[in-house]
ZAVO-259628 format. One line per field, with one value per residue (C-alpha): residue in three letters; z, y, x; residue number from 1. Coordinates in steps of 0.1 Angstrom, whole numbers. Each point is the difference from the previous one (the first is absolute). Example, Ala and Ser with C-alpha at 12.3 -4.5 7.8 and 13.67 -1.06 7.14 Angstrom:
# residues 2
rest <- ALA; SER
w <- 78; -7
v <- -45; 34
u <- 123; 14
nr <- 1; 2
END
This chain:
# residues 619
rest <- MET; THR; ALA; THR; ASN; PRO; ALA; ALA; PRO; PRO; ASN; TYR; LEU; HIS; CYS; GLY; ARG; GLY; ALA; ASP; PRO; GLY; GLY; GLU; ASP; PRO; VAL; GLY; CYS; ARG; GLY; ARG; ARG; VAL; ARG; ARG; LEU; ARG; SER; ASP; ALA; GLY; GLU; HIS; GLU; SER; VAL; TRP; TYR; ASP; ALA; CYS; LEU; ALA; HIS; LEU; THR; ASP; ALA; ASP; ARG; ASP; ALA; TYR; LEU; ASN; THR; LEU; SER; PRO; GLY; SER; GLU; LEU; GLN; HIS; PRO; GLY; THR; THR; PHE; ASP; THR; THR; LEU; LEU; GLY; ARG; LEU; LEU; ALA; ALA; VAL; ARG; ASP; PRO; ALA; THR; GLY; GLN; PRO; ARG; LEU; GLY; ALA; VAL; ASP; PHE; SER; GLY; ALA; THR; PHE; GLN; GLY; HIS; ALA; GLU; PHE; ARG; GLU; ALA; ILE; PHE; GLN; SER; TYR; ALA; LEU; PHE; GLY; GLY; THR; ALA; PHE; ARG; GLY; ARG; VAL; LEU; PHE; SER; ARG; ALA; THR; PHE; GLN; SER; VAL; ALA; LEU; PHE; ARG; GLY; ALA; THR; PHE; GLN; LYS; HIS; ALA; GLY; PHE; ASP; GLY; ALA; THR; PHE; GLN; ASN; GLU; THR; VAL; PHE; ASP; ASN; ALA; ILE; PHE; GLN; SER; HIS; THR; MET; PHE; GLY; HIS; THR; VAL; PHE; GLN; SER; GLY; THR; GLY; PHE; ARG; THR; ALA; THR; PHE; GLU; GLY; TYR; ALA; GLU; PHE; ALA; GLY; ALA; VAL; PHE; GLN; ARG; ASN; ILE; THR; PHE; ASP; ARG; THR; THR; PHE; GLU; ASP; ASP; ALA; ARG; PHE; GLU; ARG; GLY; THR; PHE; GLU; ASP; GLU; ALA; GLY; PHE; HIS; GLY; ALA; THR; PHE; ARG; ARG; ARG; ALA; TRP; PHE; LEU; ARG; VAL; THR; PHE; GLN; GLY; SER; ALA; TRP; PHE; GLN; GLY; THR; VAL; PHE; GLN; GLY; ASP; ILE; VAL; PHE; HIS; GLY; ALA; THR; PHE; GLN; ASP; ASP; ALA; ARG; PHE; LYS; GLY; VAL; THR; PHE; GLN; SER; ASN; ALA; ARG; PHE; SER; HIS; VAL; THR; PHE; GLN; GLY; ASP; VAL; ARG; PHE; ASN; GLY; ALA; THR; VAL; GLN; GLY; ASP; THR; TRP; PHE; ASN; GLY; THR; ALA; PHE; GLU; ARG; ALA; PRO; ARG; ILE; GLY; PRO; PHE; VAL; CYS; TRP; GLY; THR; VAL; ASP; LEU; SER; ALA; ALA; VAL; PHE; ASP; ALA; ALA; VAL; ILE; ILE; GLU; VAL; ALA; ALA; GLY; GLY; LEU; ASP; PHE; GLN; ARG; THR; ARG; TRP; ALA; SER; THR; ALA; GLY; LEU; ARG; LEU; ARG; HIS; ALA; THR; VAL; ASP; LEU; SER; ASP; ALA; VAL; MET; GLU; TYR; PRO; VAL; SER; VAL; THR; ALA; HIS; ALA; ALA; PRO; PHE; PRO; ARG; GLU; ARG; ASP; ASP; ALA; ALA; ALA; ASP; GLU; SER; GLY; ILE; GLU; PRO; ALA; ALA; VAL; ARG; MET; LEU; SER; LEU; ARG; GLY; VAL; ASP; ALA; ALA; HIS; LEU; SER; ARG; THR; ASP; VAL; ASP; LEU; SER; GLY; CYS; ARG; PHE; ALA; GLY; THR; VAL; HIS; LEU; ASP; GLN; LEU; ARG; LEU; TYR; GLY; ARG; CYS; PRO; LEU; PRO; ARG; ALA; PRO; GLY; GLY; TRP; HIS; ARG; ARG; GLY; LEU; LEU; PRO; VAL; ARG; PHE; THR; ALA; ARG; GLN; THR; LEU; ALA; GLU; GLU; GLN; TYR; TRP; ARG; ALA; ALA; ARG; ALA; ASP; ALA; ALA; ALA; GLY; TRP; MET; PRO; PRO; PRO; ASP; GLY; SER; ALA; PRO; LEU; GLU; PRO; ALA; ALA; LEU; VAL; PRO; LEU; TYR; ARG; GLU; LEU; ARG; LYS; THR; LEU; GLU; ASP; ALA; LYS; ASP; GLU; PRO; GLY; ALA; ALA; ASP; PHE; TYR; TYR; GLY; GLU; MET; GLU; MET; ARG; ARG; HIS; ASP; PRO; ARG; THR; PRO; ALA; ALA; GLU; ARG; PHE; LEU; LEU; ARG; LEU; TYR; TRP; ALA; LEU; SER; GLY; TYR; GLY; LEU; ARG; ALA; SER; ARG; ALA; LEU; GLY; TRP; LEU; LEU; VAL; ALA; MET; PHE; THR; THR; VAL; VAL; LEU; MET; MET; LEU; TRP; GLY; LEU; PRO; LYS; GLU; SER; PRO; LYS; PRO; VAL; SER; THR; GLY; THR; VAL; ASP; GLY; ARG; SER; GLY; ARG; GLY; ARG; ALA; SER; PRO; ARG
w <- 1045; -36; -10; -15; -28; -25; -13; 36; 14; 31; 35; 4; -18; -32; -28; -29; -27; -34; 10; -29; 15; -30; -11; 12; 30; 18; 32; -14; 22; 33; 19; 32; 1; 19; 34; 18; 32; -3; 30; 1; 31; 22; -12; -21; -29; -24; -36; -26; -35; -30; -13; 11; 6; -36; -15; 22; -15; 7; 24; 20; 0; 13; 27; 11; 1; 21; 27; 4; 25; 14; 14; -20; -12; -37; -11; -38; -9; -37; -10; -29; 8; -23; 13; 2; 19; 25; 5; 9; 24; 19; 0; 18; 29; 1; 35; -4; 30; -15; -37; 2; -11; 32; -8; 23; -11; -36; -24; -35; -5; -37; -10; -31; 0; -37; 3; 25; 36; 27; 36; 10; 38; 4; 35; 1; 35; -3; -23; -36; -24; -35; -7; -37; -8; -34; -2; -37; 3; 24; 37; 29; 37; 9; 37; 5; 34; 4; 37; -4; -22; -36; -25; -36; -6; -37; -10; -34; -4; -37; 2; 26; 36; 27; 37; 10; 35; 7; 35; 5; 37; -2; -21; -36; -27; -36; -7; -37; -9; -34; -4; -38; 1; 24; 37; 28; 37; 10; 36; 6; 35; 6; 37; -1; -19; -37; -27; -36; -3; -37; -12; -33; -6; -38; 1; 22; 37; 26; 38; 7; 36; 8; 36; 7; 37; 0; -20; -38; -25; -36; -3; -36; -11; -35; -8; -38; 0; 24; 37; 25; 38; 7; 36; 9; 35; 8; 37; 1; -20; -37; -23; -36; -3; -36; -13; -35; -9; -38; -1; 25; 36; 24; 38; 6; 37; 9; 36; 9; 37; -1; -18; -38; -20; -36; -3; -36; -13; -36; -9; -38; -1; 23; 36; 23; 38; 4; 35; 12; 37; 10; 38; 2; -19; -38; -22; -36; -2; -35; -15; -37; -11; -37; -2; 26; 37; 20; 38; 5; 34; 12; 38; 10; 37; 2; -17; -38; -22; -37; 0; -36; -15; -35; -15; -37; 0; 26; 37; 22; 38; 2; 32; 14; 37; 11; 37; 9; -31; 8; -36; -34; -27; -15; -31; -36; -18; -36; 1; 29; 36; 14; 38; 3; 32; 13; 38; 17; 37; 8; -8; -35; -27; -36; -27; -35; -35; -21; -28; 23; 37; 11; 38; -2; 34; 13; 38; 20; 37; 8; -15; -36; -24; -37; -20; -37; -34; -33; 13; -4; 35; 9; 37; -2; 32; 16; 38; 19; 38; 4; -20; -36; -22; -38; -13; -35; 0; -21; -8; -14; 26; 1; -10; 28; -14; -9; 10; -36; -12; -4; -35; -6; -38; -2; 18; -16; 20; 18; 32; 28; -6; 23; -16; 28; 37; 2; 34; 15; 34; -10; 36; -1; -35; -11; -34; -13; -36; -13; -31; 8; -35; -5; 37; 10; 34; 1; 29; 20; 38; 19; -32; 19; 20; -31; 1; -31; -2; -28; -34; -4; -32; -7; -34; -12; -19; -37; 4; -29; -24; -15; -21; 14; -29; -16; 31; 13; 36; 22; 27; 28; 4; 35; 18; -2; 10; -25; 7; -12; -31; -7; 6; -23; -27; 0; -9; -31; 15; -11; -30; 24; 13; 31; 9; -7; 25; -10; 4; -15; 33; 7; 17; 33; 2; 13; 34; 8; -8; 23; 32; -16; -9; 35; 18; -22; 5; 37; -5; -19; 24; 29; -19; -5; -38; -5; -38; -4; 24; -21; -31; 20; 13; -36; -10; 29; -11; -36; 9; 21; -30; -24; 24; -13; 36; 12; 5; -30; 19; 15; -34; -14; 28; -6; -38; 9; 25; -25; -28; 21; 19; -6; 35; 15; -13; -34; 6; -37; -5; 27; -13; -35; 12; 19; -33; -18; 26; -3; -37; -1; 24; -21; -31; 17; 11; -35; -15; 25; 14; 30; 3; -16; 26; 37; 8; 13; 36; 4; 32; 7; 30; 15; 12; 18; -12; -35; -18; -22; -20; -9; -12; 24; -10; 1; 24
v <- -1647; 0; -10; 26; -23; -1; -34; -15; -14; 18; -15; -10; -24; 18; -5; -6; 4; 8; -13; -8; -21; 4; 35; 36; -7; -31; 10; 10; 17; 11; 3; -19; -30; 6; -16; -3; -16; -28; -12; -36; -15; 29; -3; 26; -10; 22; -6; 12; 5; -5; 36; 36; 20; 13; -35; -19; -14; 19; -26; -1; 38; 3; -27; 19; 34; -14; -9; 36; 24; 35; -2; -31; -4; 6; -17; 5; 10; 0; -3; 20; 19; 17; 24; -26; -25; 25; 14; -35; -6; 32; -6; -32; 18; 30; 7; 1; 24; 27; -9; 2; -28; -14; -20; -21; -7; 9; -11; 13; 0; -2; 0; 18; 21; 4; 23; 24; -11; 16; -5; 31; 1; -35; -10; -20; -15; -17; 3; 11; -11; 16; -4; -1; 3; 14; 23; 4; 18; 27; -10; 16; -4; 31; 1; -35; -10; -20; -11; -19; 0; 11; -9; 14; -6; -1; 4; 16; 24; 5; 22; 22; -11; 14; -2; 31; -2; -34; -8; -19; -10; -19; -2; 9; -6; 11; -6; -3; 5; 16; 24; 6; 22; 22; -9; 14; -4; 29; 1; -34; -8; -19; -10; -20; 2; 4; -5; 10; -6; 0; 0; 17; 21; 4; 18; 28; -8; 16; -4; 31; -2; -32; -6; -20; -8; -19; 4; 2; -7; 11; -6; -2; 2; 15; 21; 3; 23; 26; -9; 16; -3; 29; 3; -33; -7; -19; -8; -18; 1; 5; -10; 10; -9; -1; 3; 15; 23; 4; 25; 22; -9; 16; -1; 27; 5; -33; -7; -18; -9; -21; 5; 5; -13; 11; -6; -6; 5; 13; 23; 4; 20; 28; -10; 18; -2; 30; 1; -32; -4; -19; -6; -19; 1; 3; -11; 11; -8; -5; 5; 11; 22; 2; 25; 24; -8; 16; 0; 30; 4; -32; -5; -17; -6; -22; 1; 2; -7; 8; -9; -6; 6; 14; 19; 6; 23; 25; -7; 14; 1; 31; 0; -30; -4; -15; -5; -19; -3; 7; -1; 4; -14; 1; -5; 14; 16; 9; 25; 21; -10; 18; 2; 30; 1; -31; -2; -13; -5; -14; 9; -12; -1; 2; -11; 4; 4; 15; 25; 20; 1; 17; 8; 26; 1; -29; -1; -12; -4; -10; 4; -11; -4; 2; -15; 5; -4; 18; 12; 34; 5; 20; 7; 25; 3; -29; -1; -7; -3; -12; 4; -13; -3; -2; -15; -8; -36; -2; -37; -23; -20; -37; -27; -22; -34; 5; 36; 9; 35; 4; 4; 38; -3; 15; 32; 29; 7; 33; 18; -1; 32; 18; 14; 18; 7; 19; -3; -19; 9; 2; 0; -38; -5; -6; -8; -14; 1; 9; 21; 31; 16; -6; 2; 24; 15; 22; -9; -18; 5; 8; 1; 18; -33; -22; -21; -7; -24; -11; 14; 15; 21; 27; 15; 25; 32; -2; 27; 20; 25; -6; 21; 13; 15; 24; 5; -23; -11; -19; -25; -8; -37; -11; -25; 7; -15; -18; 25; 28; -19; -5; 37; 12; -26; 14; 34; 9; -17; -35; 1; 6; -35; 3; -32; 1; -17; -37; 1; 34; 14; 37; 10; 17; 38; 14; 10; -37; -9; 25; -19; -33; 14; 16; -33; -21; 26; -6; -37; 2; 26; -23; -27; 23; 0; 37; -1; -18; 24; 29; -13; -1; 35; 11; -18; 17; 35; -8; -10; 32; 20; -15; 1; 27; 5; 12; 38; 18; 17; -33; -17; 29; -5; -38; 5; 24; -25; -28; 20; 12; -31; -29; 6; 1; -35; 6; 14; 1; 23; 24; -2; 8; 31; 10; -4; 20; 28; 0; 1; 28; 20; -4; 10; 32; 9; -5; 22; 29; -5; 18; 37; 6; 26; 4; 31; 30; 10; 34; 20; 24; 22; 36; 19; 33; 4; -8; -30; -18; -31; -13; -31; -18; -4; -35; -5
u <- -442; 11; 35; 23; 9; -29; 11; 0; -32; -14; 5; -37; -23; -8; -25; 23; -27; 16; 34; 24; 28; 23; -12; 0; -22; 9; -18; -34; -26; 16; -33; -1; -23; -32; -3; -33; -11; -26; -20; -10; -17; 13; 35; 18; 22; 21; -7; 25; -13; 23; -5; 0; -31; 1; 2; -24; -31; -32; -12; 32; 2; -35; 7; 31; -17; -29; 25; 11; -14; 9; 35; 11; 36; 6; 32; 3; 36; 8; -37; -14; -32; -25; -26; -27; 21; 12; -35; -13; 29; -6; -37; 6; 17; -23; -14; -38; -3; 23; 2; 38; 23; 17; 31; 23; 36; 4; 27; -2; 38; 9; -37; -13; -32; -9; -29; -15; 10; -22; 9; -21; -7; 15; 12; 33; -1; 34; 30; -5; 27; 0; 37; 8; -37; -9; -30; -6; -33; -13; 3; -18; 8; -20; -9; 14; 14; 32; 0; 33; 31; -6; 27; 0; 37; 7; -37; -8; -30; -4; -30; -18; 7; -22; 9; -18; -16; 17; 13; 33; 1; 32; 32; -5; 26; 0; 37; 8; -37; -7; -29; -4; -30; -20; 4; -20; 7; -22; -11; 16; 11; 32; 1; 33; 33; -4; 26; -1; 37; 12; -36; -8; -31; -1; -34; -14; 3; -22; 3; -22; -13; 19; 10; 32; -2; 34; 32; -4; 28; 1; 38; 11; -36; -6; -30; -2; -30; -14; -1; -24; 2; -23; -13; 17; 13; 32; -3; 34; 32; -3; 28; 5; 37; 11; -36; -5; -29; 1; -29; -17; -4; -25; 4; -26; -9; 16; 9; 32; -2; 31; 33; -1; 29; 5; 37; 11; -35; -3; -29; 0; -32; -13; -3; -25; 0; -23; -15; 17; 10; 32; -4; 33; 33; -1; 29; 5; 37; 13; -34; -2; -28; 2; -29; -16; -3; -28; 2; -23; -18; 16; 7; 33; -4; 32; 33; 1; 30; 5; 37; 12; -34; -2; -30; 2; -30; -14; -6; -27; 1; -23; -20; 19; 7; 34; -5; 32; 21; 37; 11; -15; 22; 25; -21; 0; -29; 5; -30; -13; -5; -31; 2; -24; -20; 18; 5; 32; -6; 34; 36; 7; 27; -13; 24; -13; 14; -28; -7; -22; -11; -32; -1; -28; -19; 20; 3; 30; -9; 36; 35; 6; 29; -7; 29; -9; 14; -9; -34; -17; -15; -31; -4; -29; -20; 18; -3; 32; -3; 36; 32; -1; 31; 1; 32; 11; 13; 31; 2; -28; -19; 8; -24; -14; 10; 37; 10; 6; -10; -38; -13; -4; 0; -35; 10; 17; 32; -3; 8; -26; -20; -24; -31; -19; 1; -32; -17; 29; 15; 37; 11; -3; 15; 36; 13; 32; 12; -34; -5; -20; 1; -38; -11; -28; 5; -31; -23; 28; -3; 33; 20; 28; 5; 4; 32; 20; 29; 23; -6; -35; 1; -25; -8; 24; -7; 10; 27; 15; -15; -34; -24; -32; -19; 25; 21; 28; -3; 24; -9; 24; 8; -12; -21; -37; -33; -21; -28; 21; 9; -37; -8; 28; -9; -36; 15; 19; 30; -11; 24; 29; -2; -21; -19; -37; -25; -5; -37; -7; -13; 1; 33; 2; 6; 33; -16; -6; 36; 16; -7; 11; 34; 3; -7; 22; 28; -3; 1; 33; 15; -8; 19; 29; -5; 6; 4; -33; -16; 13; -18; -33; 6; 5; -33; -19; 12; -8; -36; -4; 13; -25; -29; -24; -13; 34; 0; 14; 28; 11; -1; 22; 26; -1; 6; 29; 13; -3; 16; 29; 10; -24; -15; 35; 7; 16; 35; 7; -29; 12; 36; -14; -17; 32; 20; -26; 2; 38; -1; -25; 22; 31; -19; -13; 34; 13; -26; 2; 35; 17; 12; 34; 12; -7; -22; 20; -7; -17; -2; -29; -5; -1; 31; -3; -36; 9; -10; 24; 7; 34; 17; 22; 36; 13; 28
nr <- 1; 2; 3; 4; 5; 6; 7; 8; 9; 10; 11; 12; 13; 14; 15; 16; 17; 18; 19; 20; 21; 22; 23; 24; 25; 26; 27; 28; 29; 30; 31; 32; 33; 34; 35; 36; 37; 38; 39; 40; 41; 42; 43; 44; 45; 46; 47; 48; 49; 50; 51; 52; 53; 54; 55; 56; 57; 58; 59; 60; 61; 62; 63; 64; 65; 66; 67; 68; 69; 70; 71; 72; 73; 74; 75; 76; 77; 78; 79; 80; 81; 82; 83; 84; 85; 86; 87; 88; 89; 90; 91; 92; 93; 94; 95; 96; 97; 98; 99; 100; 101; 102; 103; 104; 105; 106; 107; 108; 109; 110; 111; 112; 113; 114; 115; 116; 117; 118; 119; 120; 121; 122; 123; 124; 125; 126; 127; 128; 129; 130; 131; 132; 133; 134; 135; 136; 137; 138; 139; 140; 141; 142; 143; 144; 145; 146; 147; 148; 149; 150; 151; 152; 153; 154; 155; 156; 157; 158; 159; 160; 161; 162; 163; 164; 165; 166; 167; 168; 169; 170; 171; 172; 173; 174; 175; 176; 177; 178; 179; 180; 181; 182; 183; 184; 185; 186; 187; 188; 189; 190; 191; 192; 193; 194; 195; 196; 197; 198; 199; 200; 201; 202; 203; 204; 205; 206; 207; 208; 209; 210; 211; 212; 213; 214; 215; 216; 217; 218; 219; 220; 221; 222; 223; 224; 225; 226; 227; 228; 229; 230; 231; 232; 233; 234; 235; 236; 237; 238; 239; 240; 241; 242; 243; 244; 245; 246; 247; 248; 249; 250; 251; 252; 253; 254; 255; 256; 257; 258; 259; 260; 261; 262; 263; 264; 265; 266; 267; 268; 269; 270; 271; 272; 273; 274; 275; 276; 277; 278; 279; 280; 281; 282; 283; 284; 285; 286; 287; 288; 289; 290; 291; 292; 293; 294; 295; 296; 297; 298; 299; 300; 301; 302; 303; 304; 305; 306; 307; 308; 309; 310; 311; 312; 313; 314; 315; 316; 317; 318; 319; 320; 321; 322; 323; 324; 325; 326; 327; 328; 329; 330; 331; 332; 333; 334; 335; 336; 337; 338; 339; 340; 341; 342; 343; 344; 345; 346; 347; 348; 349; 350; 351; 352; 353; 354; 355; 356; 357; 358; 359; 360; 361; 362; 363; 364; 365; 366; 367; 368; 369; 370; 371; 372; 373; 374; 375; 376; 377; 378; 379; 380; 381; 382; 383; 384; 385; 386; 387; 388; 389; 390; 391; 392; 393; 394; 395; 396; 397; 398; 399; 400; 401; 402; 403; 404; 405; 406; 407; 408; 409; 410; 411; 412; 413; 414; 415; 416; 417; 418; 419; 420; 421; 422; 423; 424; 425; 426; 427; 428; 429; 430; 431; 432; 433; 434; 435; 436; 437; 438; 439; 440; 441; 442; 443; 444; 445; 446; 447; 448; 449; 450; 451; 452; 453; 454; 455; 456; 457; 458; 459; 460; 461; 462; 463; 464; 465; 466; 467; 468; 469; 470; 471; 472; 473; 474; 475; 476; 477; 478; 479; 480; 481; 482; 483; 484; 485; 486; 487; 488; 489; 490; 491; 492; 493; 494; 495; 496; 497; 498; 499; 500; 501; 502; 503; 504; 505; 506; 507; 508; 509; 510; 511; 512; 513; 514; 515; 516; 517; 518; 519; 520; 521; 522; 523; 524; 525; 526; 527; 528; 529; 530; 531; 532; 533; 534; 535; 536; 537; 538; 539; 540; 541; 542; 543; 544; 545; 546; 547; 548; 549; 550; 551; 552; 553; 554; 555; 556; 557; 558; 559; 560; 561; 562; 563; 564; 565; 566; 567; 568; 569; 570; 571; 572; 573; 574; 575; 576; 577; 578; 579; 580; 581; 582; 583; 584; 585; 586; 587; 588; 589; 590; 591; 592; 593; 594; 595; 596; 597; 598; 599; 600; 601; 602; 603; 604; 605; 606; 607; 608; 609; 610; 611; 612; 613; 614; 615; 616; 617; 618; 619
END
């Protein structure tokens, strides 16, 4: 093995060619001197040359190469190889039956391969040591087989490195290796523990189709360019602790049969786990996604943790199956978290601070608690088989590593807002401190069984006097539904301050809003919220009054009922009409007055057959 100090000689007999004892290179060539076995009279003797393979004379080199056969040891640490020299060395150990180089114990530690190095389909029958080796040209280990330990610790790959189709049957180590250009491990099979700990891939790294049959470690590994693990299989534990992906990373349709550890990993580019399967636990604690994170159509069969994770872009979990996850989060997403069509088979607590949350067509097969911050939530067509609660979390979630407040600087502070409950069975839904000012209730099932706790504000009518055309009109301040706001904004009342639909869709007609108000009124009455229920009764009567399909006579009575008393809910209006009636009565009395004298009594009748009329005398 090479020494760590470049000025110190290696711990083996080395070549020393070009040494300058008093200059910059006192050691000279570090290549190990060549040793060969010489047979004389049936006895074997080791012969040490005074030079490495690169500096041997042609005759000595030929003599050494002629002693090699398939399966021979190759001990050439520190040696410099060009393409021709390596080709001759591998040709000497090539198996004539298969045409493949077959090597015994190999030590190329600290060696330098100047040109193209091709170990294609080579078979390493014993250990293969490439620690500190410098590959300055293209290197290919395509379809090579490492039957024993393979060590590439501290190796440098300056150009393309190809390991596609290779098989590592024992321990494999790439610790502190540097890949400066395109690297391919496509369809490689790692049959024992493999370590890329603190390795650096400066170029494109591809592990597509690779199979890791034992544990694999990428702890603190740095991927400077794109990294692709598409269709790979991790049959044992996979560790990416503290790894850094500076560009995009693909884990498309990857299978993790053992635990997957991504704690403290930094993804600076987009990360894609589309179609991946996690058969055991998955840990993303403290992970930083500086761009988008896509976990669409992923299957989490074990526990999954995102405690303290931060996503500075959008996150997709659409179509993802969570089979046993008891808790998702707490994590922060500066953009939108898409959980549409996701499936939760077990009881779960979801803790997320995000700009938006999409739960469209999400299915909960057990109880769930959603503890949210800042988000606009869409629950359209969500399927709830058991109770699900939505709660606005007041305080920021803590970070995983130090319990300090998570970084929410990329999210605009806001209340948790509900966008839609279309298609939801409200009998299983409860909400606490959730803003309902923009929530659409049309299409909600069992709306009369919805449970509201804390402060759940609804949009309010603008109130006051406004102008409709040339006529002034006054709206009563009250709680309304967003659907009524949209319907009124589509009429000439838009200037009065009614809220238009955000997507420009056609508003519902009043007939569709009547049952919504009626069911929500029952919800509040059951909760003993009589004032809130009164507003919904007012809204129901308003929609009936404006419904063109309501019979004309009934609409007239409703207008009269509205004008006289605000449907029996506006005492000021009834009192006003009472005052008007009293004032009118007083005025009429003042105009016509009362009789000044009382009428005189007159008696009429017949006495003795004679009729008569006379005035009664007062007593």
